[in-house]
C-alpha positions as CSV (number, residue, x, y, z in Angstrom):
1,M,-9.3,-7.3,0.1
2,N,-10.8,-8.8,-3.0
3,L,-8.6,-11.7,-4.1
4,S,-10.7,-12.6,-7.1
5,V,-9.1,-9.3,-8.7
6,K,-5.7,-10.1,-10.3
7,S,-3.5,-7.2,-9.1
8,V,0.2,-6.9,-8.0
9,E,-1.2,-5.8,-4.3
10,N,-3.1,-9.1,-4.3
11,V,0.1,-11.1,-5.3
12,E,2.1,-9.4,-2.5
13,Y,-0.6,-10.1,0.0
14,M,-1.2,-13.7,-0.7
15,I,2.7,-14.4,-0.7
16,E,3.3,-12.7,2.5
17,Q,0.3,-14.5,4.3
18,I,1.3,-17.9,2.5
19,K,5.1,-17.2,4.2
20,D,3.5,-16.3,7.4
21,K,1.4,-19.5,7.6
22,L,4.2,-21.6,6.6
23,K,6.7,-19.8,9.1
24,V,9.1,-19.7,6.3
25,L,12.6,-18.9,7.7
26,N,14.7,-17.8,4.6
27,L,12.5,-14.9,4.1
28,G,14.4,-14.1,1.1
29,A,13.7,-17.2,-0.6
30,I,10.0,-16.1,-1.4
31,K,9.5,-12.3,-2.3
32,P,6.3,-11.0,-3.7
33,S,8.4,-9.4,-6.5
34,H,9.3,-12.9,-7.5
35,F,5.6,-13.4,-8.9
36,D,3.5,-11.9,-11.4
37,E,-0.1,-11.8,-12.4
38,E,0.4,-14.6,-15.3
39,M,0.3,-17.0,-12.3
40,Y,-2.4,-15.4,-10.4
41,E,-4.8,-18.5,-10.7
42,E,-2.1,-20.9,-9.4
43,L,-1.1,-18.6,-6.4
44,K,-4.5,-18.1,-5.6
45,E,-5.0,-22.0,-5.4
46,I,-2.0,-22.1,-3.0
47,Y,-3.2,-19.3,-0.8
48,D,-6.6,-20.8,-0.6
49,M,-5.2,-24.4,0.3
50,V,-2.7,-22.7,2.9
51,M,-5.2,-20.8,4.6
52,K,-7.6,-23.7,5.1
53,K,-5.2,-26.0,7.3
54,N,-4.0,-25.4,10.5
55,S,-0.7,-27.4,10.1
56,F,1.6,-29.0,7.5
57,S,3.8,-31.8,7.6
58,P,7.5,-31.4,6.5
59,N,6.7,-33.3,3.0
60,E,3.7,-30.9,2.6
61,M,5.8,-27.6,3.4
62,Q,8.5,-29.1,0.9
63,A,5.9,-29.5,-1.8
64,L,4.4,-26.3,-1.4
65,V,7.6,-24.3,-1.5
66,E,8.7,-26.5,-4.4
67,E,5.2,-25.4,-6.1
68,L,5.7,-21.5,-5.2
69,G,9.4,-22.0,-6.6
70,S,8.1,-23.2,-10.1
71,L,5.9,-20.2,-10.2
72,R,8.3,-17.5,-10.1
73,K,9.2,-15.4,-12.8
74,K,11.9,-16.7,-15.2
């Protein structure tokens, strides 16, 4: 998968990977359909950071979820 290419499929992949890594319990809260390609770079930055870390503090998880929320389609 080439994540340097903006595509709906890549957005879906990154969101699913972030959800898995963060162990998001409320799966309906973060859906790939909530995001579009306009915020691709920001989403990719979050994805890269999440994939590099092995664990997250509650504060980090809260900040990540808030950041994802700010990227959602209006």
